[in-house]
Structures are given as C-alpha cells and as structure tokens.
C-alpha positions in Angstrom: 120.6 44.9 122.2 119.2 43.1 119.2 115.7 44.0 120.0 116.8 47.7 120.4 118.4 47.6 116.9 115.2 46.0 115.4 113.1 48.7 117.0 115.4 51.4 115.7 115.2 50.0 112.1 111.4 49.7 112.4 111.2 53.3 113.5 113.1 54.4 110.4 111.0 52.2 108.1 107.9 53.9 109.6 109.3 57.3 108.6 110.7 56.3 105.2 108.7 54.5 102.5 111.7 53.7 100.4 113.3 50.6 102.0 111.8 47.2 101.3 113.4 45.5 104.2 115.5 46.2 107.4 118.6 45.0 105.6 118.5 48.0 103.3 118.3 50.4 106.2 121.5 49.0 107.6 123.3 50.5 104.7 121.9 54.0 105.2 124.7 56.5 105.8 122.7 58.2 108.5 122.3 55.0 110.4 126.1 54.3 110.1 126.9 57.8 111.2 124.7 57.5 114.3 126.2 54.1 115.2 129.8 55.4 114.9 128.8 58.5 116.9 127.7 56.2 119.8 131.3 54.9 119.8 132.9 58.3 119.5 130.6 59.7 122.2 131.6 56.9 124.6 135.2 57.6 124.0 134.6 61.4 124.5 133.0 60.8 127.8 135.9 58.6 128.8 138.1 61.7 128.0 139.8 59.7 125.2 139.4 62.8 123.0 141.9 61.9 120.2 140.3 58.5 119.7 136.9 60.0 119.7 137.9 62.5 117.1 139.5 59.7 115.0 136.2 57.8 115.0 134.4 61.0 114.1 136.7 61.6 111.1 136.2 58.1 109.9 132.5 58.5 110.1 132.6 61.8 108.2 134.7 60.3 105.5 132.4 57.2 105.1 129.1 58.9 105.4 129.4 62.7 104.8 127.8 63.3 108.2 129.8 65.3 110.8 128.6 64.7 114.4 130.9 66.1 117.1 131.7 63.4 119.6 130.4 65.6 122.4 126.9 65.9 121.0 124.2 64.1 122.9 121.7 62.0 120.9 118.6 60.3 122.1 116.9 57.2 120.7 115.9 56.5 117.1 117.5 59.5 115.4 116.8 59.3 111.6 119.2 61.2 109.4 117.7 60.8 105.9 120.2 60.7 103.0 122.8 62.1 105.4 125.3 64.0 103.4 126.1 67.6 104.6 124.6 67.2 108.0 126.6 69.0 110.7 125.9 68.6 114.5 127.9 70.6 116.9 129.6 69.7 120.2 126.9 70.9 122.7 123.9 70.0 120.6 121.3 67.8 122.3 118.8 65.7 120.3 115.8 64.0 121.8 114.0 60.8 120.8 112.5 60.0 117.4 113.9 63.1 115.7 114.2 63.2 111.9 116.8 65.3 110.1 117.2 65.6 106.3 120.3 66.3 104.3 122.2 69.5 104.5 121.0 70.4 108.0 123.3 72.3 110.4 122.9 72.4 114.2 125.4 75.2 114.6 126.9 77.2 117.4 127.4 80.8 118.2 130.2 82.9 116.8 133.5 81.0 117.8 135.4 84.3 117.7 133.6 85.7 120.7 135.3 83.2 123.0 132.1 82.3 124.8 132.1 78.6 125.9 129.4 76.5 127.5 126.2 75.6 125.7 126.6 76.9 122.1 124.4 74.6 120.0 120.7 74.0 119.8 118.5 71.4 121.6 116.0 69.4 119.6 113.2 67.9 121.7 111.3 64.7 121.0 109.6 64.1 117.6 111.1 67.1 115.9 111.5 67.1 112.1 114.1 69.3 110.4 113.8 69.8 106.6 116.6 69.7 104.1 119.1 72.6 104.3 117.7 74.1 107.5 120.1 75.9 109.8 119.4 75.9 113.5 121.9 78.2 115.2 122.8 79.0 118.8 121.8 77.6 122.2 118.1 77.6 121.4 115.4 75.0 122.0 113.2 73.5 119.3 110.4 72.1 121.4 108.6 68.7 121.0 106.8 67.9 117.7 108.0 71.1 116.0 108.7 71.1 112.3 111.5 73.2 110.6 110.9 73.7 106.9 113.5 73.3 104.2 116.2 76.0 104.1 114.8 77.8 107.1 117.2 79.7 109.4 116.2 79.4 113.1 117.8 81.6 115.7 115.1 81.7 118.4 113.3 79.2 120.5 110.6 77.2 118.7 107.3 76.6 120.5 106.0 73.0 120.9 104.2 71.8 117.7 105.1 74.9 115.7 105.9 74.8 112.0 108.8 77.2 111.1 109.6 78.4 107.6 111.5 81.3 106.0 114.7 83.4 106.6 114.6 84.2 109.5 112.2 81.4 110.4 108.7 82.3 111.4 105.8 80.2 112.7 103.0 79.4 110.2 100.7 79.6 113.3 99.5 76.0 112.5 100.1 73.2 114.9 102.3 70.5 113.5 99.6 67.9 114.2 97.4 69.7 111.7 100.2 70.5 109.2 102.1 67.2 109.3 100.4 65.7 106.2 101.4 68.8 104.1 104.8 69.3 105.6 107.4 69.0 102.8 111.0 68.4 104.1 112.5 69.3 100.7 110.7 72.5 100.1 108.8 75.2 102.0 105.2 75.5 101.0 104.5 79.1 102.1 101.8 80.1 99.7 98.9 78.9 101.8 100.3 79.7 105.2 101.8 83.2 104.9 99.9 86.4 104.3 100.5 87.6 100.7 101.5 91.1 102.0 104.2 89.6 104.2 105.5 87.5 101.3 105.8 90.7 99.1 107.6 92.5 101.9 110.1 89.6 102.3 110.6 89.5 98.5 111.3 93.2 98.3 113.7 93.0 101.2 115.6 90.2 99.4 115.7 92.2 96.2 116.9 95.2 98.1 119.7 93.2 99.7 120.7 91.9 96.3 120.8 95.5 94.8 122.9 96.7 97.7 125.4 94.0 97.1 125.5 94.8 93.4 126.0 98.5 94.2 128.8 97.7 96.6 130.5 95.6 93.9 130.1 98.3 91.3 131.6 100.9 93.7 134.6 98.7 94.4 135.1 98.2 90.6 134.8 101.9 90.0 137.4 102.7 92.7 139.8 100.1 91.3 139.3 101.5 87.7 139.8 105.1 88.9 143.0 104.0 90.7 144.3 102.4 87.4 143.5 105.5 85.4 145.1 107.8 87.9 148.3 105.8 88.2 149.9 106.9 84.8 149.0 110.6 85.6 150.9 110.4 88.9 153.8 108.7 87.3 154.0 111.4 84.6 153.8 114.2 87.1 156.7 112.7 89.1 158.8 112.3 85.8 158.3 116.0 84.9 159.3 117.0 88.5 
C-alpha cells in the first residue's frame, strides 16, 4: 500500500512541475478528493448509499471536487487544482488520466428518465483541459487530449486532440501535439483552417444577435402592455 501511494505521488510529480516534494502533493485537493472517493466508492458498492453520500459531501466541502460515489476511477488520476470538477455516477476513468479545474463529466438530460450508462468513459492517459465539458455516454479513447473549454458530445478517437464548441479534432495525433497542448487555453490558430474559424465566429455573433433580438422583443411587448393598460382602464370607466 505504501509503495502504491509513493508511485501515485511520483506520477503526479511527473505531470506537475510545481511541487518540490511528495509532502506537498499530499495536500493537493485533487489527491484528497480521489482518496475520499475510494472510501465512498467502497461504501457505494457495499450498498451503504447514505454513508457513501456522506463521505462524498464531506469531500466536496473540503476540496470543491464532486465525484459521485458510483463513479469508477482507475490508477493515478491527477485532478490539478481541483475546484469545480464534477464527475457523474456512471463515469469511468482509466489509468494515468489528468483533469484540470472546472471539468464536467456530465450525463444525459435527467428529465428524459433514461437510466443506465449516462456519463462518459475516459480511457488511459487522457488529458482534459480546464473548463471542458464531456457529456453523455461517450468514450474518449486512449491518449486523447480535450482542450480547455471544449464541449465534447461524440466519441473521441485514440490520440486525437479536440478543441472548440462543439469539439472538433485538430487532425494531429496527441503524440505530435503533446508539447504544444495548453490545458488552460485552446491554441486554435495553427490547427484550424482560417475559413472555418471565421464561420464559427460568425455563428457565435449570429447567436448573440438572436439572443439580443429576443430580449428586445420581450422588452417591447412588456412596454406595449404597460402603455395599453391605462387605455383599457379608461375605456372600462367610460363604459
């Protein structure tokens, strides 16, 4: 057990240049969250659901990381910084996966009443950048990279690098792109075709204009109703 813990700490140190020693890593909120999840998951499998949830709530309160007790996590998961990470009940995470802050491994729409596998599966050696959202019962295959703030709703091929909303592959294998992969931002300028970028920007601007138009129409309707109210009241009085 001690050797396993040392190996885990060393795996984090290999992925994070910040800590000067293993002792520092023991204080990482992500490491604490994963450790408490191991306890919660053991209780969950023993069908002690209330106790599992209690440990889960303590972990979320201490670390800001919300991992459902039912989630399955492999070896050496590294949650960097931690806060804001959400991992759903049926999520499955392989070995040596790295997740940055603000990531959601979310499920399908809970209002549709569909049970079963609802959350994503991350295979071995996957890296998920800050703020990324991976939604539904999809699979992110081994060595894939998901860029910061990307929204992934479809299966990700092995070794792919996904960026954007909705996420698209940069068509570069992660082994070639790993040195330039930025988990806190999405460097699209060298990997996307300029025409595609312009189209995406225009679509974003169009959506913003549509929202503004809808807001203006609502305000116009409310103003018209306010102006029409005294007229109706006056006509009723004369009647």
